[in-house]
C-alpha positions as CSV (number, residue, x, y, z in Angstrom):
1,X,20.5,-63.4,-29.8
2,X,17.2,-62.8,-27.8
3,X,13.4,-62.6,-28.7
4,X,10.8,-62.2,-26.2
5,X,7.2,-62.4,-26.7
6,X,4.8,-61.0,-24.0
7,X,1.1,-61.1,-23.6
8,X,-1.5,-59.7,-21.2
9,X,-4.4,-61.9,-22.4
10,X,-5.9,-63.3,-19.4
11,X,-5.0,-65.8,-18.3
12,X,-1.7,-64.9,-19.8
13,X,-0.2,-68.4,-19.1
14,X,-2.2,-69.7,-21.9
15,X,0.8,-68.5,-24.1
16,X,2.4,-71.8,-23.0
17,X,-0.4,-73.7,-24.7
18,X,0.0,-71.9,-27.7
19,X,3.8,-72.4,-28.1
20,X,3.7,-75.9,-26.6
21,X,6.3,-74.9,-24.2
22,X,5.4,-75.2,-20.3
23,X,6.1,-72.0,-18.4
24,X,7.7,-73.9,-15.6
25,X,10.3,-75.6,-17.6
26,X,13.6,-74.5,-19.4
27,X,14.1,-76.3,-22.5
28,X,17.1,-76.6,-25.0
29,X,17.1,-77.6,-28.6
30,X,20.2,-78.6,-30.6
31,X,20.3,-76.7,-34.1
32,X,22.8,-77.2,-36.9
33,X,24.4,-74.0,-35.9
34,X,24.3,-73.7,-32.0
35,X,21.6,-74.1,-29.5
36,X,18.4,-72.6,-28.8
37,X,16.9,-72.1,-25.4
38,X,13.3,-71.3,-24.2
39,X,12.2,-70.1,-20.7
40,X,9.8,-67.7,-19.2
41,X,11.2,-64.8,-17.3
42,X,7.7,-64.2,-16.1
43,X,4.5,-66.3,-16.0
44,X,1.4,-65.5,-14.1
45,X,-2.3,-64.8,-15.0
46,X,-1.9,-61.1,-15.6
47,X,1.3,-61.2,-17.6
48,X,3.5,-63.8,-19.3
49,X,6.8,-63.6,-21.3
50,X,8.5,-66.4,-23.2
51,X,12.3,-65.9,-24.2
52,X,13.9,-67.4,-27.1
53,X,17.7,-67.2,-26.6
54,X,19.7,-68.4,-29.6
55,X,23.3,-69.3,-29.0
56,X,25.1,-69.4,-32.3
57,X,28.6,-71.1,-32.4
58,X,30.8,-69.7,-34.7
59,X,33.0,-72.6,-35.2
60,X,30.0,-74.8,-36.4
61,X,29.4,-72.1,-38.9
62,X,32.8,-72.7,-40.8
63,X,33.4,-76.3,-39.8
64,X,34.7,-78.2,-42.9
65,X,35.4,-74.8,-44.8
66,X,38.8,-73.4,-45.5
67,X,38.1,-70.8,-42.8
68,X,39.0,-67.2,-42.9
69,X,39.3,-64.7,-39.7
70,X,36.2,-62.6,-40.8
71,X,34.0,-66.0,-40.6
72,X,34.9,-66.1,-37.0
73,X,34.8,-62.4,-36.4
74,X,31.1,-61.2,-37.4
75,X,28.1,-60.1,-35.8
76,X,26.0,-63.4,-36.5
77,X,26.0,-64.8,-32.9
78,X,24.7,-61.5,-31.6
79,X,22.0,-60.2,-33.9
80,X,18.5,-61.4,-35.1
81,X,19.0,-63.0,-38.5
82,X,18.0,-65.8,-40.7
83,X,19.3,-67.9,-37.8
84,X,16.5,-66.6,-35.7
85,X,14.0,-67.5,-38.4
86,X,15.2,-70.9,-38.7
87,X,15.0,-71.3,-34.8
88,X,11.4,-70.0,-34.8
89,X,10.4,-72.8,-37.4
90,X,11.9,-75.5,-35.6
91,X,11.3,-74.6,-31.9
92,X,7.9,-73.1,-32.5
93,X,6.8,-75.2,-35.4
94,X,3.3,-75.8,-34.1
95,X,2.6,-72.3,-33.2
96,X,3.9,-71.1,-36.4
97,X,1.6,-73.4,-38.1
98,X,-1.7,-72.0,-36.2
99,X,-2.1,-75.3,-34.2
100,X,-3.0,-75.8,-30.6
101,X,-4.0,-79.3,-29.7
102,X,-5.3,-78.2,-26.1
103,X,-6.5,-74.8,-27.0
104,X,-7.7,-75.0,-30.7
105,X,-10.0,-72.0,-30.6
106,X,-7.2,-69.9,-28.8
107,X,-4.7,-70.3,-31.7
108,X,-7.1,-68.8,-34.0
109,X,-8.0,-65.9,-31.6
110,X,-6.2,-62.5,-31.8
111,X,-4.5,-61.5,-28.4
112,X,-2.3,-58.5,-27.5
113,X,1.1,-59.5,-28.1
114,X,4.6,-57.6,-27.5
115,X,7.5,-58.9,-29.3
116,X,11.1,-57.7,-28.5
117,X,14.2,-58.1,-30.4
118,X,17.2,-57.3,-28.3
119,X,19.5,-56.5,-31.4
120,X,18.1,-56.5,-35.1
121,X,20.1,-55.4,-38.1
122,X,18.0,-52.8,-40.2
123,X,19.6,-52.2,-43.5
124,X,17.4,-49.4,-44.7
125,X,17.2,-47.9,-41.3
126,X,14.2,-47.2,-38.9
127,X,12.1,-45.9,-41.8
128,X,12.2,-49.4,-43.7
129,X,11.6,-51.1,-40.4
130,X,8.4,-49.0,-40.1
131,X,7.5,-49.6,-43.6
132,X,7.5,-53.2,-42.9
133,X,5.6,-53.6,-39.6
134,X,3.1,-50.7,-39.4
135,X,1.0,-51.8,-42.3
136,X,0.4,-54.9,-40.5
137,X,-0.8,-53.0,-37.5
138,X,1.9,-53.0,-35.2
139,X,3.2,-50.0,-33.1
140,X,6.9,-50.0,-33.6
141,X,9.6,-48.7,-30.9
142,X,12.9,-48.5,-32.2
143,X,15.8,-47.6,-30.2
144,X,19.1,-47.3,-32.3
145,X,22.7,-48.2,-31.1
146,X,26.0,-46.1,-31.7
147,X,28.8,-47.8,-33.8
148,X,31.0,-47.4,-30.8
149,X,30.0,-45.6,-27.4
150,X,33.4,-44.6,-26.8
151,X,33.4,-42.8,-30.1
152,X,30.0,-41.2,-30.6
153,X,31.5,-39.3,-33.4
154,X,31.4,-42.4,-35.6
155,X,27.6,-42.1,-35.7
156,X,24.8,-44.5,-35.4
157,X,25.1,-48.2,-36.5
158,X,22.5,-50.1,-38.4
159,X,21.4,-52.2,-35.3
160,X,18.5,-51.5,-33.3
161,X,16.6,-52.8,-30.2
162,X,13.0,-53.0,-31.5
163,X,9.7,-53.6,-29.8
164,X,6.5,-54.7,-31.8
165,X,3.1,-54.5,-30.3
166,X,-0.1,-55.7,-31.9
167,X,-3.3,-57.6,-31.3
168,X,-3.0,-60.7,-33.5
169,X,-2.7,-64.6,-33.4
170,X,0.6,-66.0,-32.3
171,X,0.8,-67.6,-35.5
172,X,0.6,-64.3,-37.5
173,X,3.3,-62.8,-35.3
174,X,5.7,-65.7,-35.6
175,X,4.9,-65.7,-39.6
176,X,5.8,-62.0,-39.7
177,X,8.9,-62.4,-37.8
178,X,9.9,-65.5,-39.7
179,X,9.8,-63.4,-43.1
180,X,10.8,-59.9,-42.1
181,X,13.8,-60.6,-40.0
182,X,15.9,-61.8,-42.8
183,X,14.5,-59.2,-45.0
184,X,15.6,-56.4,-42.7
185,X,19.0,-58.1,-42.3
186,X,19.2,-58.6,-46.1
187,X,21.0,-61.6,-45.9
188,X,20.7,-65.3,-45.4
189,X,23.0,-68.0,-43.9
190,X,22.1,-70.7,-46.3
191,X,21.6,-71.3,-50.2
192,X,18.5,-69.9,-51.3
193,X,16.7,-72.1,-54.2
194,X,13.3,-72.8,-55.5
195,X,12.1,-74.1,-52.3
196,X,12.4,-70.8,-50.7
197,X,9.5,-69.5,-52.9
198,X,7.2,-72.1,-51.1
199,X,8.2,-71.0,-47.7
200,X,7.7,-67.5,-48.5
201,X,4.2,-68.1,-49.9
202,X,3.4,-70.3,-46.9
203,X,4.5,-68.1,-44.1
204,X,3.0,-64.8,-46.2
205,X,-0.2,-66.4,-46.6
206,X,-3.0,-63.9,-45.8
207,X,-0.9,-60.8,-45.5
208,X,2.1,-60.7,-48.0
209,X,0.0,-60.4,-51.2
210,X,-1.4,-57.0,-50.2
211,X,1.7,-55.5,-48.5
212,X,2.5,-52.2,-49.8
213,X,6.4,-53.3,-49.6
214,X,5.7,-56.9,-51.1
215,X,8.1,-56.6,-54.0
216,X,11.0,-55.4,-51.5
217,X,10.1,-58.0,-49.1
218,X,10.3,-60.9,-51.8
219,X,13.3,-59.4,-53.4
220,X,15.2,-59.3,-50.2
221,X,13.9,-62.6,-48.8
222,X,15.1,-64.4,-52.1
223,X,18.4,-62.6,-51.8
224,X,17.8,-60.6,-54.8
225,X,17.7,-63.6,-57.2
226,X,15.6,-62.1,-60.1
227,X,14.3,-65.4,-61.4
228,X,13.0,-66.3,-58.1
229,X,11.7,-63.1,-57.2
230,X,9.5,-62.9,-60.6
231,X,8.1,-66.4,-59.9
232,X,7.3,-65.5,-56.2
233,X,5.5,-62.3,-57.1
234,X,3.5,-63.8,-60.2
235,X,2.4,-66.6,-57.4
236,X,1.5,-63.9,-55.0
237,X,-0.8,-62.4,-57.5
238,X,-2.5,-65.6,-58.6
239,X,-3.0,-66.9,-55.2
240,X,-4.5,-63.8,-53.7
241,X,-7.6,-64.4,-56.0
242,X,-7.5,-66.0,-59.3
243,X,-10.2,-63.5,-60.6
244,X,-11.2,-61.1,-57.9
245,X,-12.9,-58.5,-60.0
246,X,-15.6,-61.0,-61.8
247,X,-16.1,-62.6,-58.3
248,X,-16.8,-59.2,-56.7
249,X,-19.1,-58.1,-59.7
250,X,-21.2,-61.3,-59.4
251,X,-21.5,-61.1,-55.4
252,X,-22.4,-57.3,-55.5
253,X,-25.2,-58.0,-57.9
254,X,-26.8,-60.9,-55.7
255,X,-26.6,-58.3,-52.8
256,X,-28.2,-55.5,-54.8
257,X,-31.0,-58.0,-55.9
258,X,-31.8,-58.7,-52.1
259,X,-31.9,-55.1,-51.3
260,X,-33.6,-53.6,-54.5
261,X,-37.2,-54.0,-53.5
262,X,-36.9,-51.5,-50.7
263,X,-34.5,-49.0,-52.7
264,X,-32.1,-49.6,-49.7
265,X,-29.0,-48.6,-51.7
266,X,-30.6,-45.0,-52.6
267,X,-31.5,-44.5,-48.9
268,X,-27.9,-45.3,-48.0
269,X,-26.6,-42.9,-50.5
270,X,-29.1,-40.2,-49.2
271,X,-28.3,-40.6,-45.5
272,X,-24.5,-40.5,-46.0
273,X,-24.5,-37.3,-48.1
274,X,-26.8,-35.6,-45.5
275,X,-24.6,-36.5,-42.9
276,X,-21.4,-35.3,-44.7
277,X,-23.1,-32.0,-45.5
278,X,-24.5,-31.6,-41.7
279,X,-20.8,-32.2,-40.7
280,X,-19.6,-29.5,-43.3
281,X,-17.1,-32.2,-44.7
282,X,-15.9,-30.9,-48.1
283,X,-12.9,-33.2,-48.7
284,X,-14.2,-36.8,-48.5
285,X,-12.4,-40.1,-49.2
286,X,-14.6,-43.2,-49.9
287,X,-13.0,-46.4,-48.8
288,X,-13.9,-49.4,-50.4
289,X,-15.7,-47.2,-53.2
290,X,-16.5,-50.3,-55.3
291,X,-17.9,-49.1,-58.7
292,X,-18.3,-45.4,-57.7
293,X,-22.0,-45.2,-56.6
294,X,-21.2,-42.7,-53.8
295,X,-18.6,-40.9,-55.8
296,X,-20.9,-40.0,-58.7
297,X,-23.3,-38.3,-56.3
298,X,-20.6,-36.3,-54.5
299,X,-18.9,-35.3,-57.9
300,X,-22.3,-33.9,-59.0
301,X,-22.5,-31.7,-55.9
302,X,-20.4,-28.5,-56.1
303,X,-20.5,-28.6,-52.1
304,X,-17.8,-31.0,-52.2
305,X,-14.3,-29.8,-52.9
306,X,-12.3,-33.1,-53.0
307,X,-13.6,-36.6,-53.8
308,X,-11.3,-39.6,-53.6
309,X,-12.3,-43.2,-54.2
310,X,-10.2,-46.2,-52.8
311,X,-10.5,-49.8,-53.8
312,X,-8.6,-53.0,-54.0
313,X,-10.0,-54.0,-57.3
314,X,-8.6,-52.3,-60.7
315,X,-11.6,-53.7,-62.4
316,X,-14.1,-51.9,-59.9
317,X,-12.1,-48.8,-60.2
318,X,-12.0,-49.1,-64.2
319,X,-15.9,-49.3,-64.2
320,X,-16.1,-46.4,-61.5
321,X,-14.1,-44.3,-64.0
322,X,-16.4,-45.2,-66.9
323,X,-19.5,-44.3,-64.9
324,X,-18.1,-41.0,-63.9
325,X,-17.0,-40.1,-67.4
326,X,-20.6,-40.1,-68.5
327,X,-21.3,-37.2,-66.1
328,X,-19.9,-34.6,-68.7
329,X,-18.9,-32.2,-66.0
330,X,-16.9,-29.0,-67.0
331,X,-13.1,-29.7,-67.4
332,X,-12.2,-27.9,-64.1
333,X,-14.5,-30.1,-62.2
334,X,-12.6,-33.2,-62.9
335,X,-9.6,-31.9,-60.7
336,X,-11.8,-32.7,-57.6
337,X,-11.6,-36.3,-58.5
338,X,-8.9,-39.0,-57.5
339,X,-8.9,-42.8,-57.8
340,X,-6.7,-44.8,-55.8
341,X,-6.0,-48.6,-55.9
342,X,-5.2,-49.7,-52.4
343,X,-5.8,-52.3,-49.5
344,X,-7.6,-51.1,-46.7
345,X,-5.7,-53.1,-44.1
346,X,-2.5,-51.6,-44.8
347,X,-1.2,-48.0,-43.9
348,X,-1.2,-45.8,-46.8
349,X,-0.3,-42.1,-46.6
350,X,-2.6,-41.0,-49.3
351,X,-5.6,-41.6,-47.1
352,X,-4.8,-38.7,-44.9
353,X,-5.8,-35.0,-45.0
354,X,-9.5,-35.5,-45.5
355,X,-12.4,-33.8,-43.6
356,X,-14.3,-37.1,-43.8
357,X,-14.0,-40.8,-44.6
358,X,-16.9,-42.9,-45.7
359,X,-17.0,-46.9,-45.3
360,X,-20.3,-47.9,-46.9
361,X,-21.0,-51.5,-46.5
362,X,-17.3,-52.7,-46.2
363,X,-16.4,-53.8,-42.8
364,X,-18.5,-56.9,-43.3
365,X,-16.1,-58.0,-46.2
366,X,-13.1,-58.0,-43.9
367,X,-12.2,-61.1,-41.9
368,X,-12.5,-60.4,-38.4
369,X,-8.7,-60.8,-37.6
370,X,-8.1,-58.2,-40.2
371,X,-10.6,-55.8,-38.8
372,X,-8.1,-54.6,-36.2
373,X,-5.6,-53.4,-38.9
374,X,-8.4,-51.6,-40.7
375,X,-9.3,-49.8,-37.6
376,X,-5.6,-48.5,-37.1
377,X,-5.2,-47.7,-40.7
378,X,-8.6,-45.4,-40.5
379,X,-8.9,-44.1,-36.9
380,X,-5.3,-43.9,-35.8
381,X,-3.2,-43.2,-39.0
382,X,-5.6,-41.5,-41.5
383,X,-7.5,-39.8,-38.6
384,X,-10.2,-37.8,-40.4
385,X,-12.6,-35.5,-38.4
386,X,-15.6,-37.4,-39.6
387,X,-16.0,-41.2,-40.3
388,X,-19.3,-42.7,-41.5
389,X,-19.6,-46.2,-41.3
390,X,-22.6,-48.5,-42.7
391,X,-23.3,-52.2,-42.3
392,X,-26.0,-54.6,-42.6
393,X,-28.2,-55.1,-39.5
394,X,-28.7,-58.9,-39.5
395,X,-31.7,-58.9,-37.4
396,X,-33.5,-57.4,-40.4
397,X,-32.7,-60.3,-42.7
398,X,-35.8,-62.2,-42.0
399,X,-37.9,-59.6,-43.7
400,X,-36.2,-60.2,-47.2
401,X,-38.3,-62.6,-48.8
402,X,-35.7,-63.6,-51.5
403,X,-33.1,-64.5,-49.0
404,X,-32.9,-67.9,-47.5
405,X,-33.2,-68.3,-43.9
406,X,-29.7,-68.1,-42.3
407,X,-27.9,-66.8,-45.2
408,X,-26.0,-63.6,-45.3
409,X,-26.9,-60.9,-47.8
410,X,-23.6,-61.2,-49.8
411,X,-21.6,-64.3,-50.5
412,X,-18.3,-62.4,-49.4
413,X,-19.6,-61.2,-46.0
414,X,-17.6,-62.6,-43.4
415,X,-20.1,-61.5,-40.6
416,X,-23.3,-59.4,-40.3
417,X,-23.8,-57.8,-37.0
418,X,-26.8,-57.3,-34.7
419,X,-27.5,-53.6,-33.6
420,X,-25.9,-54.5,-30.2
421,X,-22.7,-56.1,-31.8
422,X,-22.4,-53.1,-34.2
423,X,-22.7,-50.6,-31.0
424,X,-20.3,-52.5,-29.1
425,X,-17.7,-52.3,-31.9
426,X,-18.1,-48.6,-32.5
427,X,-17.8,-47.9,-28.6
428,X,-14.7,-49.8,-28.7
429,X,-13.3,-47.4,-31.4
430,X,-14.3,-44.4,-29.4
431,X,-12.5,-45.6,-26.3
432,X,-9.5,-46.5,-28.2
433,X,-9.0,-43.8,-30.8
434,X,-10.4,-40.6,-29.2
435,X,-13.8,-40.3,-31.2
436,X,-17.4,-39.9,-30.2
437,X,-20.1,-41.8,-32.1
438,X,-24.0,-41.4,-32.9
439,X,-25.9,-44.0,-34.5
440,X,-28.6,-43.8,-37.2
441,X,-31.1,-46.1,-38.6
442,X,-31.3,-46.2,-42.5
443,X,-34.5,-47.7,-44.0
444,X,-37.8,-48.6,-42.6
445,X,-37.6,-49.3,-39.0
446,X,-39.3,-52.2,-37.4
447,X,-39.9,-51.7,-33.6
448,X,-38.7,-55.3,-33.0
449,X,-35.8,-55.6,-35.4
450,X,-34.8,-52.3,-36.4
451,X,-33.8,-51.1,-39.8
452,X,-32.4,-52.8,-42.6
453,X,-29.0,-50.8,-42.5
454,X,-27.3,-49.4,-39.3
455,X,-25.0,-46.4,-39.6
456,X,-22.5,-44.8,-37.1
457,X,-21.1,-41.3,-37.3
458,X,-17.9,-41.1,-35.7
459,X,-16.5,-37.4,-34.7
460,X,-12.9,-36.9,-33.7
461,X,-12.5,-35.3,-30.1
462,X,-10.9,-31.8,-30.2
């Protein structure tokens, strides 16, 4: 049973610091069911690969029991399963916990990683494998195996060789593998009790609560025990945010108060609508639509044929619907509107098929490690012809008299970029996903510090 993890982060050998395993040494670890071996098939500044080889002893699995033949003759020593999850937790415990004594900043830095599992059981097939990993931002390559190469007519097996490529922290990669390997196998080699809920919540922190397949993941991880599954799902909802809607409403009001003296929100809306019309974008999806400020303008304009709003907050969507209901539009006009509850960092097929996507004052609410997942969701999977992104220009904050020095405009902002930082990010998008970009200023422009809002208009290359 073999797992390899490769990076081209420079210098690549820093992977050894993150895993607390020196590239020049081969190490072995005794486990209750066999042995784990860690070694580096390649290790240089340009590319480094660590291998975790798990040697499961079938005799140890049945020692002390009344053994049957099938307990000795099975696939457990050869495939990735809950045995691999246990080995990850024991052998790479420090890395799994996101700690690194010698390189603490590196442990929190997303780096390019490629994980390869030599044989992975996928009960549910390749489609389910992709449903689990692609929403987390992975590029998935799966190679199926025949039941028996001597008898190809028997068809495909449930086993795949899998490669998972992403840019993320080592801790996140190991957490994803720890949870999802036994989910794919749909089995565990040990008794599952209440303590498994704590493990699931600990290793699923930051990603599981918003995963589109969280119910399936939770159910399979807990071996389909209904009581445990209900408890875990309830805690996932609570821990994600005890009251996200009221918090968001309060913070949005504070941001609006900062920008109100210059009517910045209205200027933003006007600039976005003008850009949409100039691009002849008639089918528009507003990602992170909030309480529907842009939706209201688009829906009142017959130029737009389809208007869709997406937000993670149910309460925001309810408020948006209430506001839109007051428009008193003809009945046939309401067919143009759709509201969707969804997280923007997970792939959603409903985001596809639009002329344009608008992302108005949204990206600054995302943690930087999650920004890469959002980029793939929007520019790689949804891939609209036009993408309009606006975000605050932090250089302009000094002109807001009611904003204390050093403070961001919104308590939930994870960052606010300078003009140079925003343009660097946008140019990274064009190079990676096949778009071109133009930049526009929104609001009164100061020759030294620019305008209060900056906008990027991305166009898909033909």
